[in-house]
C-alpha positions in Angstrom: -168.0 -124.6 119.6 -168.6 -122.7 116.3 -168.3 -119.1 115.4 -171.1 -116.6 115.0 -171.0 -114.5 111.9 -169.8 -111.5 113.8 -167.0 -113.4 115.5 -165.8 -114.9 112.2 -165.9 -111.4 110.6 -163.7 -109.8 113.3 -161.3 -112.8 113.3 -160.9 -112.3 109.6 -160.2 -108.6 109.9 -157.7 -109.2 112.7 -155.8 -111.9 110.7 -155.7 -110.0 107.4 -154.6 -106.8 109.1 -151.9 -108.7 111.1 -153.0 -106.9 114.3 -153.3 -110.2 116.2 -154.0 -108.7 119.7 -156.1 -111.7 120.7 -158.8 -114.1 119.4 -162.3 -112.9 119.8 -163.2 -116.4 120.9 -161.3 -119.5 122.1 -160.5 -121.5 119.0 -161.7 -125.1 118.5 -160.2 -127.3 115.9 -162.4 -125.9 113.1 -161.4 -122.4 114.1 -157.7 -123.2 114.0 -158.0 -124.7 110.5 -160.0 -121.7 109.4 -157.4 -119.3 110.8 -154.5 -121.2 109.2 -156.1 -121.2 105.7 -157.0 -117.5 106.1 -153.4 -116.6 107.0 -152.1 -118.4 103.9 -154.7 -116.8 101.7 -153.9 -113.4 103.2 -150.2 -113.8 102.5 -151.1 -114.5 98.9 -153.1 -111.3 98.6 -150.3 -109.3 100.2 -147.7 -110.8 97.8 -150.0 -110.0 94.8 -150.5 -106.4 95.9 -146.8 -105.9 96.7 -145.8 -107.3 93.3 -148.4 -105.3 91.4 -147.3 -102.1 93.2 -143.6 -102.9 92.5 -144.3 -103.4 88.8 -146.2 -100.1 88.8 -143.3 -98.2 90.3 -140.6 -99.8 88.2 -142.4 -100.1 84.9 -144.5 -97.0 85.3 -143.3 -94.0 87.2 -139.5 -94.8 87.3 -139.4 -96.1 83.7 -141.3 -93.1 82.4 -139.1 -90.7 84.3 -135.9 -92.1 82.9 -137.3 -92.4 79.4 -138.5 -88.8 79.5 -135.1 -87.6 80.7 -133.4 -89.5 77.9 -135.7 -88.0 75.3 -135.2 -84.5 76.6 -131.4 -84.8 76.3 -131.8 -85.9 72.7 -134.1 -82.9 72.0 -131.6 -80.4 73.5 -129.1 -81.5 70.8 -131.5 -81.1 67.8 -131.2 -78.5 65.0 -133.3 -77.8 62.0 -136.1 -80.0 63.3 -139.9 -79.6 63.2 -142.0 -79.1 66.3 -145.5 -80.5 66.2 -148.0 -79.2 68.8 -150.7 -81.7 69.4 -150.8 -85.4 68.4 -154.4 -85.7 67.2 -155.4 -86.8 63.8 -153.7 -83.9 62.0 -150.6 -84.0 64.1 -150.2 -87.8 63.7 -150.6 -87.6 59.9 -148.1 -84.7 59.7 -145.5 -86.7 61.7 -146.0 -89.8 59.5 -145.3 -87.6 56.4 -142.2 -85.9 57.9 -140.7 -89.2 59.1 -141.1 -90.6 55.5 -139.0 -87.6 54.4 -136.4 -88.2 57.1 -137.2 -85.0 58.9 -136.3 -84.9 62.7 -139.3 -83.8 64.8 -140.5 -83.3 68.3 -144.1 -83.7 69.4 -145.7 -81.7 72.3 -148.7 -83.4 73.8 -150.5 -83.0 77.2 -153.1 -85.8 77.1 -152.0 -88.7 79.3 -153.5 -91.4 77.1 -151.8 -90.1 74.0 -148.5 -89.8 76.0 -148.5 -93.5 76.6 -148.7 -94.1 72.9 -145.8 -91.7 72.3 -143.7 -93.4 75.0 -144.2 -96.7 73.2 -143.0 -95.3 69.9 -139.6 -94.2 68.6 -140.7 -90.5 68.4 -139.2 -87.6 70.4 -141.8 -86.1 72.6 -142.5 -83.7 75.4 -145.4 -83.9 77.9 -146.8 -80.4 78.5 -149.0 -77.6 77.3 -147.7 -76.1 74.1 -149.2 -72.7 74.9 -146.6 -72.3 77.7 -143.4 -70.7 76.6 -141.2 -72.9 78.7 -142.5 -76.0 77.0 -141.7 -74.6 73.6 -138.2 -73.8 74.9 -137.8 -77.4 76.1 -138.6 -78.4 72.5 -135.6 -76.4 71.4 -137.8 -74.1 69.4 -135.0 -71.6 68.8 -133.1 -74.2 66.7 -136.2 -75.5 64.9 -136.7 -74.9 61.2 -140.5 -75.2 61.4 -143.4 -75.6 63.7 -146.9 -77.2 63.0 -149.6 -76.5 65.6 -152.7 -78.7 65.3 -154.4 -77.9 68.6 -158.3 -78.3 68.4 -158.9 -74.8 69.8 -158.0 -71.8 67.5 -157.2 -69.5 70.5 -154.6 -72.0 71.7 -153.1 -72.2 68.2 -153.0 -68.4 68.1 -151.2 -68.2 71.5 -148.7 -70.9 70.4 -148.0 -69.0 67.1 -147.4 -65.7 69.0 -145.0 -67.3 71.4 -143.1 -69.4 68.8 -142.7 -66.4 66.4 -141.2 -64.4 69.3 -138.8 -67.1 70.2 -137.8 -67.9 66.6 -138.5 -65.1 64.1 -137.0 -67.0 61.1 -138.7 -70.4 61.2 -141.7 -71.5 59.2 -145.0 -71.8 61.1 -148.0 -73.8 59.9 -151.2 -73.6 61.9 -154.5 -75.4 61.9 -157.7 -73.4 62.1 -161.4 -74.4 62.6 -163.3 -71.2 62.5 -163.7 -68.8 59.6 -161.6 -65.6 60.0 -159.2 -67.3 62.4 -156.8 -67.8 59.5 -156.3 -64.0 59.1 -155.6 -63.6 62.8 -153.2 -66.5 62.8 -151.3 -65.0 59.9 -151.1 -61.6 61.6 -149.8 -63.4 64.7 -146.9 -64.9 62.6 -148.1 -68.0 60.9 -146.8 -68.5 57.4 -149.6 -70.8 56.3 -153.0 -71.7 57.9 -154.8 -74.9 57.1 -158.5 -75.3 57.6 -159.3 -79.1 57.4 -163.0 -78.7 57.2 -162.8 -76.2 54.3 -160.3 -78.4 52.5 -162.5 -81.4 53.1 -165.5 -79.7 51.6 -163.6 -78.6 48.5 -162.3 -82.1 48.0 -165.8 -83.5 48.2 -167.1 -81.1 45.5 -164.1 -81.8 43.3 -164.7 -85.5 43.6 -168.1 -84.9 42.1 -166.9 -82.5 39.4 -163.4 -84.0 38.6 -163.2 -87.4 40.4 -160.4 -88.8 38.3 -158.2 -85.7 38.6 -158.6 -85.6 42.4 -157.9 -89.3 42.8 -154.8 -89.1 40.5 -153.4 -86.2 42.5 -154.1 -88.0 45.8 -152.4 -91.1 44.4 -149.3 -89.1 43.6 -149.2 -87.3 46.9 -149.8 -90.3 49.1 -147.2 -92.5 47.4 -144.1 -93.3 49.5 -141.1 -91.1 48.9 -139.3 -94.2 47.4 -141.8 -94.9 44.6 -142.7 -91.4 43.5 -141.8 -87.9 44.8 -143.0 -84.4 44.1 -139.9 -82.4 45.2 -138.7 -78.8 45.2 -135.2 -78.2 43.8 -133.5 -74.9 44.3 -131.3 -73.4 41.6 -129.2 -71.5 44.1 -126.2 -73.6 43.1 -127.0 -73.7 39.4 -124.0 -74.8 37.4 -122.3 -72.0 35.4 -122.8 -74.0 32.2 -126.5 -73.7 32.7 -126.7 -70.0 33.5 -129.0 -68.3 31.0 -129.9 -71.6 29.4 -133.4 -72.7 28.7 -135.2 -75.8 30.1 -135.0 -77.3 26.6 -131.2 -77.0 26.6 -131.0 -78.9 29.9 -132.7 -81.8 28.3 -134.0 -82.7 31.7 -136.4 -85.4 30.7 -133.8 -87.4 28.8 -131.0 -86.9 31.2 -132.8 -87.6 34.4 -136.2 -89.1 33.7 -137.9 -86.5 36.0 -140.4 -83.9 34.8 -140.5 -80.2 35.7 -144.2 -79.5 36.4 -143.8 -76.0 37.9 -141.5 -73.2 38.8 -141.4 -70.4 41.4 -139.7 -67.3 40.0 -137.7 -64.6 41.8 -140.8 -62.4 42.2 -142.6 -65.3 44.0 -144.9 -65.9 41.0 -145.6 -69.5 39.9 -145.4 -71.1 36.5 -147.4 -74.3 35.9 -145.9 -76.6 33.3 -143.3 -74.1 32.2 -142.5 -73.8 28.5 -139.2 -75.3 27.2 -138.0 -71.8 26.2 -138.1 -70.5 29.9 -134.5 -69.4 30.9 -133.2 -70.7 34.3 -131.7 -68.3 36.9 -130.2 -69.0 40.3 -133.3 -67.5 41.9 -135.7 -70.1 40.5 -137.1 -73.1 42.3 -138.3 -76.1 40.3 -141.1 -78.4 41.2 -140.2 -81.9 39.9 -142.1 -85.1 39.6 -140.3 -88.4 39.5 -138.9 -91.3 41.5 -136.5 -90.6 44.3 -133.6 -91.7 42.1 -134.7 -89.5 39.1 -135.1 -86.5 41.4 -131.7 -87.0 42.9 -130.2 -87.4 39.4 -131.8 -84.1 38.4 -130.6 -82.3 41.5 -127.0 -83.3 40.7 -127.4 -82.3 37.0 -128.5 -78.8 38.2 -125.3 -78.3 40.1 -123.1 -79.7 37.3 -122.4 -83.1 38.7 -122.7 -85.4 35.7 -121.1 -88.4 37.4 -124.3 -89.8 38.9 
């Protein structure tokens, strides 16, 4: 005798749920075959669910937990690193540039989707809200040499700058700003520099109209890899005694190293663009040099009196 729809439905529920208190109807041969197939099918579903859940636990929660702990241990040992708050477009570009210059960095991010991307990379990261002081401390902010905060809300950046400046009065702090007049508030809070991407973008568009080749050339120089061309700052703190009071001409920098001095920062924080050959060097000067990595390193050694390179 066949099943009604209701009887078949309840038999299916009883079998899948493994309750099995009794059949809702005496089984004929068709019913027994149906039940046998249903049990096998149910075991397959159960095995699939169990396997998927196991992978989720092992590859997801547990894996992330141990990976995060390992990353935190590495962060606790860092010194002179850079902390980046926010891994959006600005934060990601900043990290790419810093990695290219072999700078150690830690990224603080709270968005779950972005955290999955960071966990799949070789970067050091922390999951959390950068506006919270304890998260900044976990990033070893007291040992950091700089912090870049690129959060989309200016108020959040302001809060981060205030907290970070209190935790590390000596480090350099660079902040992003979106709204006019936020830059002055961020500087009062402790930011050394404030970048307004929209404003810079507008200026760049105008200059591409007025001076397209100049802008494209500068961009070409700045976006080159550090191996092919570099615009570097060289300190004269360890200026060799033989160069004290000597002029740029007397260093014969172009012939000796192949690099070019395109600017200087003097002791009074004033800048000289394309300094004259007659300018005398002092240990307080900083040189802005353009050249390949090898040329810049050669000049760096010449400045300190190492002529063996």
